[in-house]
C-alpha positions in Angstrom: 129.2 89.3 68.3 125.9 89.6 69.7 125.0 92.7 67.7 125.9 90.6 64.4 123.7 87.7 65.4 120.9 90.4 66.3 121.0 91.8 62.8 121.0 87.9 61.4 117.8 87.1 62.8 116.4 90.6 62.6 116.8 90.5 59.0 115.4 87.0 58.5 112.5 88.3 60.5 112.0 91.4 58.4 112.4 89.5 55.3 109.7 87.1 56.3 107.3 89.3 57.6 108.0 91.5 54.7 107.3 88.8 52.2 104.0 88.0 54.1 102.9 91.6 54.0 103.7 92.0 50.3 102.1 89.1 49.4 98.9 89.5 51.6 98.6 92.8 49.9 98.9 94.8 53.2 101.9 96.8 52.8 104.5 97.6 50.2 108.0 97.5 50.2 109.1 101.2 51.4 113.1 100.9 50.5 113.0 101.4 46.5 116.6 99.2 46.1 114.8 96.3 47.8 111.5 96.9 45.7 113.7 96.2 42.5 115.1 93.2 44.0 111.8 91.7 45.0 110.7 92.7 41.4 113.4 90.5 40.3 112.9 87.5 42.6 112.0 86.7 46.2 115.2 84.5 46.2 117.5 87.2 45.6 115.7 89.3 48.5 116.1 86.6 50.6 119.8 86.1 49.5 120.7 89.9 50.4 118.8 89.7 53.7 120.8 86.5 55.1 124.3 87.4 53.3 125.0 90.7 54.5 124.8 90.0 58.2 126.8 86.7 57.5 129.0 89.1 55.9 129.5 91.2 58.7 129.8 88.1 60.9 133.0 87.3 58.9 134.6 90.6 58.9 134.2 90.7 62.7 136.0 87.4 63.1 138.9 88.9 60.9 139.0 92.2 62.5 136.9 93.1 65.8 135.1 96.2 65.6 136.3 99.3 67.9 135.4 103.1 68.2 133.1 104.3 65.3 132.7 101.0 63.7 131.0 99.8 66.8 128.9 102.7 67.1 127.8 102.1 63.6 127.1 98.4 64.2 125.0 99.3 67.3 123.1 102.2 65.4 122.2 99.7 62.7 120.9 97.7 65.4 118.8 100.4 66.8 117.3 100.9 63.2 116.5 97.4 62.7 114.6 97.2 65.7 112.6 100.0 64.7 111.8 98.5 61.5 110.6 95.2 63.5 108.7 97.6 65.7 106.8 98.8 62.4 106.2 95.6 61.3 104.3 94.3 64.4 102.3 97.6 64.4 101.2 96.5 61.0 101.0 92.9 61.8 98.8 94.1 64.9 96.5 96.0 62.2 96.4 93.0 59.7 95.1 90.8 62.5 92.6 93.3 63.6 91.3 93.9 60.0 91.3 90.0 59.1 88.7 88.9 61.7 
């Protein structure tokens, strides 16, 4: 359960930081699928970032994770943590170049 909550928080943080980075012109979206979604509407972008972890939480409630699905969930958390580290790096660079 805590991995799903981490994904929800990480997804929201990723969405907000991505939005800030793109609007400020400091970064571009690296995921081609999300780039198309962002070009359609920021609302769709946020909807996806919020609904996918919530869907996963719902599925976890219906059927607890075991075996390879738990490994896949943990791997996804590690990947998301890596994305947040990259966000932190460019935020530090942005702050340093702004002053």
